[in-house]
VEXLUM-320430 format. One record per atom (N, C-alpha, C): residue number from 1; residue in one letter; atom name; y, x, z. Coordinates in nm, 2 decimals. Layout:
<atoms>
{NUM A CA {Y X Z}} ...
</atoms>
This chain:
<atoms>
{1 M N {18.35 14.33 7.35}} {1 M CA {18.33 14.25 7.22}} {1 M C {18.49 14.24 7.22}} {2 A N {18.60 14.29 7.30}} {2 A CA {18.72 14.29 7.28}} {2 A C {18.74 14.44 7.20}} {3 D N {18.72 14.53 7.19}} {3 D CA {18.66 14.64 7.11}} {3 D C {18.64 14.58 7.00}} {4 G N {18.52 14.50 6.94}} {4 G CA {18.47 14.46 6.81}} {4 G C {18.58 14.41 6.77}} {5 I N {18.71 14.26 6.80}} {5 I CA {18.75 14.17 6.78}} {5 I C {18.90 14.31 6.70}} {6 N N {18.95 14.40 6.80}} {6 N CA {19.00 14.47 6.75}} {6 N C {19.00 14.55 6.61}} {7 R N {18.84 14.64 6.62}} {7 R CA {18.84 14.66 6.52}} {7 R C {18.83 14.61 6.40}} {8 F N {18.80 14.48 6.37}} {8 F CA {18.79 14.41 6.30}} {8 F C {18.95 14.34 6.26}} {9 L N {19.04 14.34 6.33}} {9 L CA {19.18 14.26 6.30}} {9 L C {19.26 14.40 6.29}} {10 G N {19.20 14.52 6.31}} {10 G CA {19.26 14.68 6.29}} {10 G C {19.42 14.70 6.38}} {11 D N {19.38 14.57 6.50}} {11 D CA {19.52 14.63 6.61}} {11 D C {19.48 14.53 6.71}} {12 S N {19.56 14.52 6.82}} {12 S CA {19.54 14.42 6.89}} {12 S C {19.55 14.23 6.85}} {13 P N {19.50 14.17 6.90}} {13 P CA {19.55 14.06 6.80}} {13 P C {19.67 13.93 6.85}} {14 A N {19.76 14.03 6.97}} {14 A CA {19.87 13.96 6.95}} {14 A C {19.98 14.05 6.87}} {15 R N {19.96 14.16 6.89}} {15 R CA {20.04 14.24 6.72}} {15 R C {19.97 14.24 6.63}} {16 T N {19.87 14.14 6.60}} {16 T CA {19.84 14.10 6.48}} {16 T C {19.92 13.96 6.42}} {17 V N {19.92 13.89 6.53}} {17 V CA {19.98 13.81 6.52}} {17 V C {20.10 13.78 6.45}} {18 I N {20.17 13.91 6.56}} {18 I CA {20.30 13.92 6.52}} {18 I C {20.34 13.95 6.37}} {19 K N {20.22 14.08 6.35}} {19 K CA {20.25 14.10 6.21}} {19 K C {20.26 13.97 6.11}} {20 L N {20.14 13.90 6.09}} {20 L CA {20.10 13.80 6.07}} {20 L C {20.21 13.71 6.01}} {21 V N {20.27 13.68 6.11}} {21 V CA {20.39 13.61 6.12}} {21 V C {20.51 13.64 6.01}} {22 V N {20.53 13.76 6.04}} {22 V CA {20.67 13.81 6.00}} {22 V C {20.64 13.86 5.83}} {23 V N {20.55 13.90 5.79}} {23 V CA {20.46 13.90 5.69}} {23 V C {20.52 13.75 5.56}} {24 S N {20.40 13.64 5.67}} {24 S CA {20.46 13.49 5.62}} {24 S C {20.59 13.43 5.61}} {25 L N {20.72 13.52 5.69}} {25 L CA {20.82 13.52 5.65}} {25 L C {20.83 13.51 5.54}} {26 I N {20.82 13.65 5.52}} {26 I CA {20.93 13.74 5.43}} {26 I C {20.86 13.72 5.27}} {27 V N {20.72 13.64 5.27}} {27 V CA {20.64 13.62 5.19}} {27 V C {20.72 13.46 5.12}} {28 G N {20.72 13.38 5.24}} {28 G CA {20.80 13.25 5.19}} {28 G C {20.96 13.23 5.17}} {29 F N {21.01 13.29 5.22}} {29 F CA {21.15 13.37 5.21}} {29 F C {21.15 13.35 5.05}} {30 V N {21.06 13.47 4.99}} {30 V CA {21.10 13.53 4.82}} {30 V C {21.00 13.41 4.74}} {31 M N {20.88 13.31 4.78}} {31 M CA {20.81 13.22 4.76}} {31 M C {20.94 13.10 4.69}} {32 S N {21.05 13.09 4.85}} {32 S CA {21.14 12.97 4.82}} {32 S C {21.29 13.07 4.68}} {33 I N {21.26 13.16 4.72}} {33 I CA {21.41 13.17 4.57}} {33 I C {21.32 13.18 4.44}} {34 F N {21.24 13.18 4.47}} {34 F CA {21.16 13.18 4.30}} {34 F C {21.12 13.05 4.29}} {35 G N {21.15 12.96 4.38}} {35 G CA {21.08 12.81 4.35}} {35 G C {20.93 12.80 4.35}} {36 I N {20.87 12.86 4.43}} {36 I CA {20.76 12.81 4.39}} {36 I C {20.73 12.78 4.55}} {37 Y N {20.62 12.65 4.53}} {37 Y CA {20.52 12.61 4.68}} {37 Y C {20.41 12.58 4.67}} {38 P N {20.36 12.61 4.78}} {38 P CA {20.24 12.55 4.83}} {38 P C {20.18 12.49 4.72}} {39 I N {20.22 12.38 4.71}} {39 I CA {20.15 12.23 4.62}} {39 I C {20.18 12.28 4.48}} {40 D N {20.23 12.37 4.45}} {40 D CA {20.26 12.42 4.28}} {40 D C {20.13 12.54 4.28}} {41 I N {20.09 12.59 4.35}} {41 I CA {19.98 12.66 4.40}} {41 I C {19.90 12.60 4.38}} {42 L N {19.87 12.52 4.50}} {42 L CA {19.67 12.42 4.44}} {42 L C {19.71 12.32 4.37}} {43 D N {19.83 12.29 4.28}} {43 D CA {19.81 12.29 4.15}} {43 D C {19.79 12.32 4.03}} {44 G N {19.83 12.42 4.04}} {44 G CA {19.78 12.53 3.94}} {44 G C {19.64 12.58 3.96}} {45 V N {19.58 12.60 4.03}} {45 V CA {19.43 12.64 4.10}} {45 V C {19.35 12.48 4.04}} {46 R N {19.42 12.40 4.09}} {46 R CA {19.33 12.29 4.04}} {46 R C {19.31 12.26 3.89}} {47 D N {19.39 12.26 3.79}} {47 D CA {19.46 12.26 3.68}} {47 D C {19.31 12.35 3.60}} {48 F N {19.33 12.52 3.64}} {48 F CA {19.29 12.58 3.61}} {48 F C {19.13 12.56 3.61}} {49 F N {19.04 12.49 3.72}} {49 F CA {18.90 12.49 3.72}} {49 F C {18.89 12.33 3.61}} {50 F N {18.96 12.27 3.62}} {50 F CA {18.94 12.17 3.54}} {50 F C {19.01 12.18 3.39}} {51 D N {19.04 12.28 3.31}} {51 D CA {19.03 12.34 3.21}} {51 D C {18.93 12.43 3.18}} {52 L N {18.91 12.50 3.28}} {52 L CA {18.79 12.57 3.30}} {52 L C {18.62 12.45 3.27}} {53 W N {18.64 12.34 3.33}} {53 W CA {18.54 12.29 3.32}} {53 W C {18.55 12.24 3.21}} {54 H N {18.67 12.18 3.13}} {54 H CA {18.68 12.12 2.99}} {54 H C {18.68 12.20 2.84}} {55 K N {18.71 12.32 2.92}} {55 K CA {18.66 12.41 2.79}} {55 K C {18.55 12.48 2.78}} {56 G N {18.47 12.46 2.92}} {56 G CA {18.38 12.57 2.92}} {56 G C {18.27 12.44 2.81}} {57 F N {18.21 12.31 2.82}} {57 F CA {18.14 12.26 2.78}} {57 F C {18.16 12.29 2.63}} {58 A N {18.30 12.32 2.62}} {58 A CA {18.33 12.33 2.45}} {58 A C {18.29 12.46 2.38}} {59 A N {18.27 12.56 2.49}} {59 A CA {18.20 12.64 2.44}} {59 A C {18.08 12.67 2.45}} {60 L N {18.03 12.60 2.56}} {60 L CA {17.89 12.60 2.54}} {60 L C {17.86 12.56 2.40}} {61 G N {17.91 12.36 2.30}} {61 G CA {17.87 12.37 2.24}} {61 G C {17.88 12.41 2.06}} {62 R N {17.96 12.53 2.13}} {62 R CA {18.00 12.66 2.01}} {62 R C {17.91 12.75 2.02}} {63 I N {17.83 12.78 2.16}} {63 I CA {17.71 12.85 2.18}} {63 I C {17.64 12.83 2.13}} {64 G N {17.57 12.69 2.11}} {64 G CA {17.44 12.60 2.06}} {64 G C {17.46 12.62 1.93}} {65 D N {17.62 12.59 1.83}} {65 D CA {17.63 12.59 1.75}} {65 D C {17.57 12.76 1.66}} {66 Y N {17.62 12.86 1.72}} {66 Y CA {17.54 12.99 1.70}} {66 Y C {17.42 13.04 1.70}} {67 L N {17.38 12.94 1.80}} {67 L CA {17.22 12.96 1.84}} {67 L C {17.14 12.95 1.71}} {68 L N {17.20 12.79 1.69}} {68 L CA {17.12 12.70 1.56}} {68 L C {17.17 12.81 1.45}} {69 L N {17.26 12.87 1.43}} {69 L CA {17.29 12.93 1.32}} {69 L C {17.24 13.06 1.32}} {70 G N {17.19 13.17 1.39}} {70 G CA {17.10 13.26 1.41}} {70 G C {16.96 13.21 1.39}} {71 A N {16.90 13.10 1.46}} {71 A CA {16.80 13.04 1.50}} {71 A C {16.72 12.99 1.32}} {72 T N {16.82 13.00 1.19}} {72 T CA {16.78 12.97 1.05}} {72 T C {16.76 13.08 1.01}} {73 I N {16.79 13.21 1.07}} {73 I CA {16.76 13.35 0.99}} {73 I C {16.60 13.43 1.07}} {74 V N {16.64 13.43 1.22}} {74 V CA {16.58 13.51 1.26}} {74 V C {16.44 13.42 1.34}} {75 I N {16.42 13.37 1.30}} {75 I CA {16.31 13.28 1.35}} {75 I C {16.28 13.28 1.17}} {76 P N {16.25 13.24 1.09}} {76 P CA {16.17 13.22 0.97}} {76 P C {16.13 13.45 0.97}} {77 V N {16.24 13.53 0.97}} {77 V CA {16.24 13.65 0.96}} {77 V C {16.07 13.69 1.07}} {78 F N {16.12 13.68 1.18}} {78 F CA {16.03 13.67 1.28}} {78 F C {15.87 13.62 1.27}} {79 I N {15.83 13.55 1.17}} {79 I CA {15.72 13.44 1.15}} {79 I C {15.66 13.55 1.05}} {80 V N {15.75 13.58 0.94}} {80 V CA {15.66 13.69 0.85}} {80 V C {15.64 13.85 0.91}} {81 L N {15.68 13.87 1.00}} {81 L CA {15.66 13.99 1.04}} {81 L C {15.56 14.00 1.17}} {82 R N {15.58 13.84 1.17}} {82 R CA {15.45 13.81 1.25}} {82 R C {15.29 13.82 1.16}} {83 L N {15.35 13.78 1.03}} {83 L CA {15.24 13.74 0.93}} {83 L C {15.18 13.91 0.90}} {84 F N {15.29 14.00 0.87}} {84 F CA {15.28 14.14 0.84}} {84 F C {15.19 14.21 0.95}} {85 N N {15.21 14.17 1.06}} {85 N CA {15.12 14.23 1.09}} {85 N C {15.06 14.20 1.12}} {86 S N {14.99 14.06 1.15}} {86 S CA {14.82 14.01 1.19}} {86 S C {14.73 14.04 1.08}} {87 R N {14.76 14.08 0.99}} {87 R CA {14.71 14.13 0.87}} {87 R C {14.68 14.27 0.86}} {88 A N {14.75 14.41 0.93}} {88 A CA {14.70 14.47 0.93}} {88 A C {14.62 14.57 1.00}} 
</atoms>
């Protein structure tokens, strides 16, 4: 079992934890320099999904408009073609 865990982590658990702590400190320091905080990231993700949700329904409305516009041409042409094929 320990071999499977080491294979999954890429190293021993203790060394992996040390690596993660060091990388977390470096990334946290860089984010602090640029004024990026975890709550900003969470708010950005939340806002992204809210915008996607609201704009997604607007896109569906436009798709419906395109569908009706195309159907005004496609359906009559389909019916005419079917009528000509049924006589042959």
